[in-house]
N, C-alpha and C positions, 0 to 999 in steps of 0.2 A: 682315555678314549673320548674323542669329541662326539657330541650328540648331533649326528648328521641331519636328521629332520629339523632340528632347531637351527643348525647352521644353514640349511637350505632356506629357512624362513628369513634369516638375517640377510643372506646373499640376495634373495629375491626382492626384499624391501629396498635394499640399496640399489639394485639394478633397475627396479621399476619406479622407485621414488616415493611410493606411498604404501601403507599397509593394505589399503583397499585393493589396489592393483595387484599387489603380491598375493592376496587371498584369491583373486580370480585365477592367477597363473597356477597357484598350488592346488586349487580346487577345495579350499577350506574357508572358514569364516575369518573375517578380520580379527575377531576376538581370539581365535585359535592361533593366528599368526603372532598377535601381540603376546600371548601366553608363552609361546615357544621362544620368542626373542627375549622376553623378560627372564624366563627361566635360565637361558644360557648366560645372560648377563649376570644374574645372581650367582650362578655356578662359577663363573670365571672371576667375579668380583670386579667387573669393569663395564663401563658403558660402551656399547658397540655401535649404536645408532643415535645420531642427533636428530630428535624429532623435529619436523618442520615441513615446509612445502617448497621443494621436495625434501625428503629425509636424506641425511648425509652420513657417511660413515666416519667414525673416529679412526685413529690410526690403527688400533687393534681390529676394528670392524673391517677396514680395508684389507688388512693382512689376512684375516680369516676368509673373507670373500674371495681373495685371490687364490688361497689354498683350496677352497671348495671348487672354484672354477677349474683348477688344474686336475683335481680328482675327477671331476665330471669328464674332462677331456680324456684322461687315462681310461676311464670306464668305457669309452667308445671303442677301445681296442679289444675289449673282452668279447669272446664268442657269444653267439645268440643263446647258447644253452646256459651260460652264466649270467647274461644280461638280456632277458627276454624282451624288455621294452626298448627294442632297437630304434624304433621310430622316434621316440621321445629323445633318446640319446643323440640321434642324428641331427636333431634340430638345435642342439646346444651349439652356440656360435663360437667362432674363434675371435677373440678380442685383439685388435691390431691398431697400433697408433700410426698415423700417417699425417704428413704435413699437407697444408691446403693446396700448394702448387702442384705437388705430385697427384693429389686427388683430382685436380682440375685438368691434368694432362695425361700422364701415362698409366697411372695406377688403375683406372677403371677397366682397362683391357686385361690387366692381370687378374682383377677380381672376376671379370666375366669368364676368362679361361678357367679359373679355379672353380667357379660356381658350376660351370657345365660339366667339369670332370669329377668333382667331389660331391656336389649336392649339399655341402655344409655351409650354413649361413655365416656371414661375417658381421661383427660388431665393430665398426670403425670409430676410433677416437681421434679427434682432430687436435693437433698441436703444432707448434713451431718445430721445424726440422732440427733445431738445436736442443730441443727439450723432449722430443718423443722418447728418447732412451730412458728418461727418468720414469716414464710410465712403466717401462719394462722392469726397471730396478725395484719399483714399488710392488710389482706383481699384478698391477692392474691389467696389463696386456701380456700376450705371449709372444708378440713379435712387433717390430717397429721399423719404419723407414726413417732413418736418422742421418744427420750430418755429423754426428759425434764420431770421433775417431778412436775413443777409448774402448776397452773391453767391458763387458757386462758379465758378472759372475753367473755361471750356469747357462750361458748362451754362446752361440757361435755367430761370428760376424762375417758377412759376405759383401764385398764391394760391388756396387751396382753400376757405377758410372757417374757422370756429372750432368747436372741440369744447368744449362747456360742461361744467363740473365743479361739484359741490356737496359741501360738507362734511357727511358723513353718519355716523350711528351708530345702533345699535339703541335702541329706547325704554328698555330696561333699563339700557343703558350711560349714557344721558343722565340717567336718574333717579339713578343711582349717583354719577356724577361732576359733574353739573351740576344739582343739585336746585333751586338758586335762580337758574339761568340761566348762560349761558356767559360767563366772564370770564377775565382774564389769569392770575389766581392759580390757578384750577381747571385751566386749560390746561397749566400746568406739572406737574400731577399726573396728568392723564388720558392714558393710553397712546394713541399714534397709529400709523398704518400708513405705510409708504413702500415703493415698489416695489423700490428698491435705493439704494445710497449716493449716486447721482446724481439721485435723485428729490427735487425741491425744492418740489413743489406745496403740500404741507402747510405747510412753512415760509413760503412766499410768502403763503398765505392768512392765517396768523397775523400776519405782518408787515403785510399790507395792512389787516387788520381791527382789530388791537389795537396796532399800532406797537411790537411787541416781537419778540424772537427766540425761536423755538420751542426749548424746553428741557424735553423730556418723555421718558418711556420710549418707545422706538421698536421696533416689530416690522417687520423687513424681509420683504416677501412678494413675490417676483418672479413673480407670476401675477395677471393681471387678474381671473380668475374667483375665485381664492382670496381676493383683495383684498376683493371685495364679500361673499363668503361669510363671512369672518372678521369683517367689520364687522357683518353681520347676526346673527352668533353672539354679539355683545357683547364681543369681544376688545378692540377699539380703534376709534377714529374715523379717517376718511380721506377724501381727495378722490376722489369717485367720478364717472366719466363719466355725465352725466345720462341719456344714452341707455340705459345699463344700470340706473341707479338708479331711474328713473321707475316701473317696475312694483313695485319694493319700497317706494317711497314711497307709492304708491297703496294697497298692501296693508297698510301700517302696520308692516312688518318693519324699515324704516329710517325715520329722521326726519332732517331737516336741523338742524344746530346753530343756524344763523342763516340763515333762508330768503332774506334780501335780500343775501347776500354771495357769490353764485355767481361763479366765475371762468371765463373763456373762454381757451383756448389756441389761438392762430391757427396754422394749419398751412399749409405750402407744399409743392408738388411740385417738386423740383429734379431735372432729367433731363439727361443728357449730350447734347451736340449731335452726335449720330451719325446718318448717313443710313441708319437701320435702320427699316423699316416696322413691325416688331413693337413697337418703342419708341413710335412714333407711336400705334399702336393702344392700347397700354397707357395712354399719356397721356390719350387720349380717354376710355377707360373710367374712369380715376381721376377726371378732371374731371367727368364726367357723374354718377358716383355721389356724389361729394362735394357737388355742387350740390344734391342732394336730401337728403343726410343731415346736412350741417353747417350751422351758422348763418352 
């Protein structure tokens, strides 16, 4: 049987990042938090937390934290006679992985609708749409917006629709790098944007359109807003979510490199099969919002 007060200490340190903040959340001293963590580590015979600034979980620490979070969620379904501290339970957030472009476009409306209906907070974890499902497999989150098409054990998958993208740049950028039209040679010289090292949209567009591999100067910009702002400023071209790009295209501050070559990223909602009403409400809000916003 796991020592749940000790497990709560481990999970809180991992979630808060330090023993001091965990002590504040738990209402005990940092020394008491440290004793609980050390006691559980000694009992299990393994390190659970890598001490540092911030503290980080080991693989076992992450697994136990995910288990504890799910137990807390399941406890929210107990009646008030069995779980008297309902207010504390209600504040326990749902951890959800979502990609940056969804968070900058349609997902906030889903979060708003859920928050108004359920009153349960969300803890959003940002990751690339091709990798959010890994957060679910590790147990770090209980649901994810993902572009992955495979199944995740213990979860159900719901297709949401597609988020369209267009290859865009400023008119001045196009005039400078593509004065005679977009071609493979000029694409090797024209700087492009990417969200991070795992962002493959620009490379996919070049491969699909010109049957070549992208080999150009790259600016890594891990912000959806900065991504479109820097394209508008003429720094580089990039694949922009059409929902965000349309006003700029209408105003003429952005133009499409090749208007007939838009790409669509199919998104799925993958959610843990847990008997938790707040998860069902979140799923309803996500599906409803996506049905209006996505193709």
